[in-house]
C-alpha positions as CSV (number, residue, x, y, z in Angstrom):
1,M,29.7,-73.5,66.7
2,K,33.4,-73.1,67.5
3,P,35.7,-73.6,64.5
4,E,37.9,-75.9,66.5
5,T,34.9,-78.2,67.2
6,E,34.2,-78.5,63.5
7,Q,37.8,-79.0,62.7
8,H,37.8,-81.9,65.2
9,R,34.7,-83.4,63.6
10,A,36.3,-83.0,60.1
11,Q,39.3,-84.9,61.2
12,L,37.2,-87.7,62.6
13,V,35.2,-87.8,59.3
14,R,38.5,-88.1,57.3
15,F,39.5,-91.1,59.4
16,I,36.1,-92.7,59.1
17,V,36.2,-92.3,55.3
18,L,39.7,-93.8,55.2
19,A,38.6,-96.8,57.3
20,G,35.5,-97.2,55.1
21,V,37.4,-97.0,51.8
22,T,40.1,-99.4,53.0
23,M,37.8,-102.0,54.4
24,S,35.4,-101.9,51.5
25,M,38.2,-102.2,48.9
26,L,39.8,-105.1,50.9
27,M,36.5,-106.9,51.1
28,S,36.0,-106.5,47.3
29,Q,39.6,-107.2,46.2
30,N,38.8,-108.6,42.8
31,L,37.0,-105.4,41.9
32,W,40.1,-103.3,42.6
33,F,43.3,-105.4,42.7
34,A,42.8,-108.2,40.2
35,A,44.9,-107.6,37.1
36,D,43.1,-110.4,35.2
37,R,39.8,-111.3,36.7
38,Q,37.0,-113.5,35.5
39,F,34.0,-111.1,35.7
40,P,34.1,-108.7,32.7
41,K,35.2,-105.1,33.2
42,V,33.0,-102.4,31.7
43,A,34.9,-99.3,30.8
44,L,32.9,-96.1,30.3
45,F,34.6,-95.4,27.0
46,S,35.7,-97.9,24.3
47,L,39.2,-96.4,24.2
48,L,39.7,-97.7,27.8
49,T,38.5,-101.2,27.1
50,H,42.0,-102.7,26.5
51,V,43.9,-100.9,29.2
52,P,46.1,-103.5,31.0
53,G,44.6,-104.7,34.3
54,E,47.9,-103.9,36.1
55,L,47.0,-100.2,35.8
56,D,43.9,-100.9,37.9
57,V,46.0,-102.5,40.6
58,L,48.4,-99.5,40.5
59,L,45.6,-96.9,40.7
60,S,43.9,-98.8,43.6
61,G,47.2,-98.6,45.5
62,I,47.5,-94.9,44.7
63,L,43.9,-94.4,45.8
64,L,44.6,-95.9,49.2
65,I,47.8,-93.9,49.7
66,G,46.0,-90.7,48.7
67,C,43.2,-91.4,51.3
68,T,45.8,-92.1,53.9
69,V,47.6,-88.9,53.3
70,F,44.3,-87.0,53.2
71,A,43.4,-88.3,56.6
72,A,46.7,-88.6,58.4
73,V,49.1,-86.1,57.0
74,P,47.8,-82.5,57.6
75,S,50.6,-80.8,55.8
76,H,49.8,-82.6,52.5
77,R,46.1,-83.1,53.0
78,V,45.0,-81.3,49.9
79,I,47.4,-83.1,47.6
80,G,46.4,-86.4,49.2
81,G,42.7,-85.7,48.6
82,I,43.3,-84.7,45.0
83,I,45.3,-87.8,44.3
84,A,42.6,-90.0,45.9
85,L,39.9,-88.3,43.8
86,A,41.9,-88.5,40.6
87,A,42.7,-92.2,41.1
88,G,39.1,-92.9,42.1
89,L,37.8,-91.2,38.9
90,M,40.2,-93.1,36.7
91,L,39.2,-96.4,38.3
92,A,35.5,-95.5,37.8
93,L,36.2,-94.8,34.1
94,L,38.0,-98.1,33.7
95,D,35.2,-100.1,35.2
96,Q,31.6,-99.0,35.8
97,L,31.1,-101.9,38.3
98,R,33.0,-99.6,40.7
99,W,30.0,-97.2,40.6
100,Q,28.9,-98.5,44.0
101,P,26.9,-96.2,46.2
102,W,29.4,-96.3,49.0
103,C,32.2,-95.2,46.6
104,Y,30.0,-92.3,45.5
105,Q,29.4,-91.1,49.1
106,Y,33.1,-91.4,50.0
107,W,34.3,-89.4,46.9
108,L,31.7,-86.7,47.5
109,T,32.9,-86.3,51.1
110,V,36.5,-86.1,50.0
111,L,35.6,-83.5,47.3
112,I,33.8,-81.3,49.9
113,L,36.5,-81.5,52.5
114,I,39.5,-80.7,50.2
115,P,38.9,-76.9,50.0
116,M,38.3,-76.8,53.7
117,E,42.1,-76.6,54.2
118,S,42.3,-73.0,53.2
119,P,43.0,-70.9,56.4
120,K,40.5,-68.3,55.4
121,T,37.5,-70.7,55.4
122,N,35.1,-71.4,58.2
123,P,35.0,-75.3,58.6
124,L,31.3,-75.1,59.4
125,Y,30.5,-74.2,55.8
126,F,32.0,-77.5,54.5
127,M,30.9,-79.7,57.3
128,N,27.4,-78.7,56.6
129,L,27.8,-79.9,53.0
130,V,29.0,-83.2,54.3
131,R,25.9,-83.3,56.6
132,R,23.7,-82.7,53.5
133,V,25.3,-85.8,51.9
134,S,24.1,-88.0,54.8
135,I,20.6,-86.3,54.8
136,A,20.2,-86.8,51.0
137,T,21.3,-90.5,51.3
138,Y,18.5,-91.2,53.8
139,L,15.9,-89.1,52.1
140,W,16.4,-90.6,48.6
141,S,16.9,-94.1,49.8
142,G,13.6,-93.9,51.6
143,I,11.8,-92.2,48.7
144,H,13.0,-94.8,46.2
145,K,11.7,-97.6,48.5
146,C,8.1,-96.3,48.2
147,N,7.2,-98.3,45.2
148,H,5.6,-101.6,44.3
149,G,8.9,-103.2,43.4
150,F,10.3,-102.8,47.0
151,S,7.3,-104.6,48.5
152,Q,7.8,-107.5,46.0
153,F,11.6,-107.5,46.7
154,Y,11.0,-107.4,50.4
155,G,8.4,-110.2,50.4
156,S,10.3,-112.5,48.1
157,W,13.8,-112.0,49.6
158,V,14.0,-110.4,53.0
159,K,10.9,-111.8,54.6
160,E,11.3,-115.3,53.2
161,D,15.0,-115.5,54.0
162,F,14.9,-114.1,57.5
163,L,11.5,-114.6,59.0
164,S,11.9,-118.2,60.0
165,Q,15.4,-117.5,61.5
166,S,14.2,-114.5,63.6
167,P,13.2,-114.4,67.2
168,E,9.5,-114.7,67.8
169,A,9.3,-111.1,69.2
170,L,10.8,-109.6,66.0
171,R,8.6,-111.5,63.5
172,P,5.7,-109.0,63.4
173,L,8.2,-106.2,62.7
174,I,9.9,-108.2,59.9
175,E,6.6,-109.2,58.3
176,N,5.6,-105.5,58.0
177,G,9.0,-104.1,57.4
178,Y,8.3,-103.4,53.7
179,W,6.1,-100.4,54.6
180,I,8.3,-99.3,57.5
181,A,11.7,-99.1,55.8
182,G,11.1,-96.3,53.3
183,P,9.2,-93.9,55.6
184,L,11.7,-94.6,58.4
185,E,14.6,-93.5,56.2
186,I,12.7,-90.4,55.1
187,L,11.9,-89.6,58.7
188,I,15.5,-89.9,59.7
189,G,16.5,-87.5,56.9
190,I,14.0,-85.0,58.0
191,L,14.8,-85.2,61.7
192,L,18.5,-84.7,61.0
193,V,17.7,-81.3,59.5
194,F,16.4,-79.8,62.7
195,P,18.6,-79.3,65.8
196,A,16.0,-80.3,68.3
197,S,15.4,-83.7,66.7
198,R,18.9,-84.7,65.8
199,R,19.6,-86.9,68.8
200,P,16.5,-89.1,68.3
201,A,17.4,-89.3,64.6
202,V,20.9,-90.5,65.5
203,V,19.4,-93.2,67.8
204,L,17.2,-94.3,64.9
205,V,20.2,-94.4,62.6
206,C,22.0,-96.6,65.0
207,F,19.1,-99.0,65.4
208,M,18.4,-99.2,61.7
209,H,22.0,-99.8,60.6
210,L,22.5,-102.4,63.4
211,A,19.4,-104.2,62.1
212,I,20.8,-104.1,58.6
213,L,24.2,-105.5,59.8
214,L,22.3,-108.2,61.6
215,F,19.9,-109.3,58.8
216,L,22.1,-108.7,55.8
217,G,25.4,-109.8,57.4
218,P,27.0,-113.2,57.9
219,I,24.7,-114.1,60.9
220,F,21.8,-114.5,58.5
221,N,23.9,-115.7,55.5
222,G,23.8,-112.3,53.8
223,D,25.7,-112.4,50.5
224,N,26.5,-108.6,50.0
225,L,29.1,-108.4,52.8
226,V,30.7,-105.2,51.5
227,I,27.7,-103.4,53.1
228,L,29.2,-104.2,56.6
229,P,31.8,-101.5,56.6
230,W,29.5,-99.0,54.9
231,N,26.7,-99.4,57.5
232,S,29.3,-99.1,60.2
233,V,30.5,-95.9,58.6
234,M,27.0,-94.5,58.4
235,I,26.6,-95.0,62.2
236,A,29.9,-93.4,62.9
237,L,29.1,-90.4,60.6
238,A,25.7,-89.9,62.2
239,I,27.2,-89.7,65.6
240,V,30.2,-87.4,64.6
241,L,28.2,-85.1,62.3
242,F,24.9,-84.7,64.2
243,W,25.2,-85.6,67.9
244,N,25.4,-82.4,69.9
245,F,25.4,-80.3,66.7
246,K,22.9,-77.5,67.3
247,S,23.6,-75.1,64.5
248,G,21.6,-74.7,61.3
249,L,22.6,-76.2,57.9
250,G,22.0,-73.2,55.8
251,T,25.5,-71.6,56.2
252,P,26.6,-70.4,52.8
253,I,30.1,-70.7,51.5
254,P,31.5,-67.3,50.3
255,G,33.3,-66.8,47.0
256,T,32.8,-68.0,43.5
257,R,34.5,-71.4,44.1
258,G,32.5,-71.9,47.2
259,K,29.3,-71.2,45.4
260,L,30.3,-73.5,42.6
261,L,30.9,-76.3,45.1
262,V,27.6,-75.8,46.8
263,W,25.7,-75.8,43.5
264,T,27.6,-78.9,42.3
265,V,26.9,-80.8,45.4
266,G,23.3,-79.7,45.5
267,L,22.8,-80.8,41.9
268,L,24.2,-84.2,42.6
269,L,22.4,-84.7,45.8
270,F,18.9,-83.3,45.2
271,F,18.3,-82.9,41.5
272,M,20.0,-85.8,39.6
273,P,18.4,-88.5,41.8
274,M,15.0,-87.3,40.4
275,L,16.2,-88.2,36.9
276,S,16.9,-91.8,38.1
277,M,13.2,-92.3,38.3
278,M,13.1,-92.1,34.5
279,R,16.4,-94.1,34.3
280,A,18.1,-90.9,33.0
281,W,20.7,-91.0,35.8
282,P,22.5,-94.0,37.4
283,L,20.5,-95.7,40.2
284,Y,23.5,-96.2,42.5
285,L,24.4,-92.5,42.1
286,S,20.9,-91.7,43.2
287,F,20.9,-93.7,46.5
288,H,18.8,-96.5,45.3
289,L,19.7,-98.9,48.1
290,Y,17.7,-102.2,47.9
291,S,14.9,-100.2,46.3
292,G,13.4,-103.2,44.4
293,Q,13.8,-101.4,41.1
294,Q,16.8,-103.4,39.8
295,Q,16.7,-105.2,36.5
296,R,18.0,-108.7,35.9
297,M,20.1,-110.1,33.1
298,Q,21.0,-113.8,32.7
299,L,22.8,-116.0,30.3
300,V,20.7,-119.1,29.8
301,L,22.6,-122.1,28.4
302,T,21.8,-125.4,26.7
303,P,24.2,-128.3,27.3
304,T,26.2,-127.3,24.1
305,G,26.6,-123.8,25.5
306,V,27.7,-125.1,28.9
307,A,30.3,-127.2,27.1
308,K,31.8,-124.0,25.6
309,L,32.4,-122.4,28.9
310,D,35.8,-122.5,30.8
311,E,35.7,-124.5,34.0
312,D,36.0,-121.4,36.1
313,Y,32.8,-120.0,34.5
314,Q,30.9,-123.3,34.9
315,K,31.4,-123.0,38.6
316,H,28.9,-120.2,38.6
317,L,26.1,-122.0,36.7
318,L,22.7,-122.2,38.4
319,P,19.9,-124.5,37.6
320,S,17.2,-123.0,35.5
321,P,13.8,-122.6,37.2
322,V,11.9,-123.5,34.0
323,S,13.8,-126.5,32.6
324,N,16.3,-129.1,33.9
325,K,17.9,-129.1,30.5
326,L,19.0,-125.4,30.9
327,Q,21.6,-123.7,33.2
328,V,21.9,-120.1,34.1
329,I,24.6,-117.5,34.8
330,D,22.9,-114.9,36.8
331,Y,24.9,-111.6,36.7
332,L,23.9,-110.5,40.2
333,S,24.9,-113.9,41.8
334,W,28.0,-114.1,39.7
335,S,29.1,-110.6,40.7
336,L,28.5,-111.2,44.4
337,D,30.4,-114.5,44.2
338,T,33.5,-113.2,42.4
339,L,33.7,-109.4,43.2
340,N,31.8,-109.4,46.5
341,V,29.6,-106.4,45.3
342,P,26.3,-106.3,43.4
343,V,26.5,-105.9,39.6
344,V,25.7,-102.3,38.6
345,D,22.4,-103.1,36.8
346,E,22.4,-100.2,34.3
347,S,21.3,-101.3,30.9
348,R,24.6,-100.3,29.2
349,V,26.5,-102.3,31.8
350,L,24.4,-105.4,31.4
351,L,24.6,-105.2,27.6
352,A,28.4,-104.8,27.7
353,I,28.8,-107.9,29.9
354,S,26.5,-109.9,27.7
355,Q,28.4,-108.9,24.5
356,Q,31.7,-109.8,26.1
357,L,30.3,-113.3,27.0
358,A,28.7,-113.9,23.6
359,G,32.0,-112.9,21.9
360,K,34.4,-114.7,24.3
361,F,32.7,-118.1,23.9
362,S,31.4,-117.7,20.3
363,L,27.9,-118.5,21.4
364,T,25.2,-119.3,18.8
365,P,21.4,-119.6,19.2
366,K,21.8,-123.4,19.7
367,D,24.0,-122.6,22.8
368,G,21.4,-120.5,24.6
369,F,20.0,-117.0,24.9
370,F,20.2,-113.8,27.1
371,Y,17.2,-113.2,29.4
372,H,16.2,-109.7,30.6
373,D,13.5,-108.6,33.1
374,F,12.7,-106.6,36.2
375,P,12.3,-109.4,38.8
376,N,10.3,-107.4,41.3
377,Y,7.7,-106.3,38.6
378,L,7.0,-109.7,37.1
379,D,3.3,-109.2,37.6
380,R,3.3,-105.9,35.7
381,I,6.2,-106.0,33.3
382,T,7.0,-108.3,30.5
383,W,10.4,-109.9,29.8
384,A,12.7,-110.2,26.7
385,K,15.2,-112.7,25.4
386,Y,17.9,-112.2,22.8
387,T,20.1,-114.6,20.8
388,P,23.9,-114.1,21.1
389,Q,23.9,-112.6,17.6
390,E,21.2,-110.1,18.5
391,I,23.1,-109.1,21.6
392,L,26.3,-108.5,19.7
393,V,24.7,-106.0,17.3
394,L,22.7,-104.0,19.9
395,K,23.8,-100.5,20.5
396,E,21.6,-100.3,23.6
397,L,19.4,-102.7,25.6
398,P,15.8,-102.1,24.5
399,E,13.3,-100.9,27.0
400,L,10.9,-103.6,28.1
401,P,7.5,-102.9,26.3
402,S,5.3,-102.3,29.3
403,L,7.8,-100.6,31.6
404,K,6.2,-97.2,31.1
405,G,2.9,-98.6,32.3
406,A,4.4,-100.3,35.4
407,H,2.7,-98.0,37.9
408,Q,-0.6,-97.6,36.2
């Protein structure tokens, strides 16, 4: 593979990442550019909890500038990439709701491509690491879908929502899609490894992401619209990285720094996602993409609790499925409505949001309770509820009693 060919591919990847970052941030503006937003922020460290929201706006602007310099100004590409990564890291520390899977992929790509600017390096070394990011995304996304929760999720959400709206010819495929989706992604990841099978893999990638754009996009009233730029980026990356690429992926990066980069990326891509199966590593940083393993947290309110909410919060109340006297704030729906991204459903994040709500509105047991479950395992896992006072004193959200036996 000629160095200039890989340099050209790298330049295209930079512009694709810039477009993806820009479009995604603009589509989820309240997550990045709202100095005083309604949905609670969840800082990683308590010291960062009271940082003014104006800093988020400033850092988001700096992030976009850094990405632009990284992509479009060759003479300052390294400093642009470093600025983008530094701003992205600070924004992630200030709010864990920004730990979205597309953010993770973009920052990994920038991290890999920064040292490529050294004149002594072979660009193929670094581009192969970028290729491994794409391969790992498909492999893990497919592996994580091979579970009971995904079949429940698919049956109750995807099939029910889209089957009646779909053309007759596509209905058999949609009805059986729950067992096709995971293996298909795994197959794509495997096919991308081998030169002879990369073109068919890219064709499969295009068809799969176009289907996702169709069924989860505005045509079928999809509510997670920030996936539109990401799925478009995945198609573009597959074409740029793998179409007509006939070399192997095992090219090592020489030098101590190169080896450190390889080991770091390998750890993040292929080892840490295994820990997510035990919830010892974040799901979104492990490529759990609609895997059916998400947990649910809701604030269930009585009329007295509803009366304590500000009018802006009351707009997001939903009717309770168990009683017409109760109303619910569902964190996932609320996040999609206000931030245009799904809530990061890690236990520490859900607990922090609950504690902020309980404290902000001085809720008492008469006002309601907090409900916690895994919605796609309702036939196997129990649920729990907590009073506002119990939520406020919790250091961590307790594991649901039968979670360990979910797959028995």
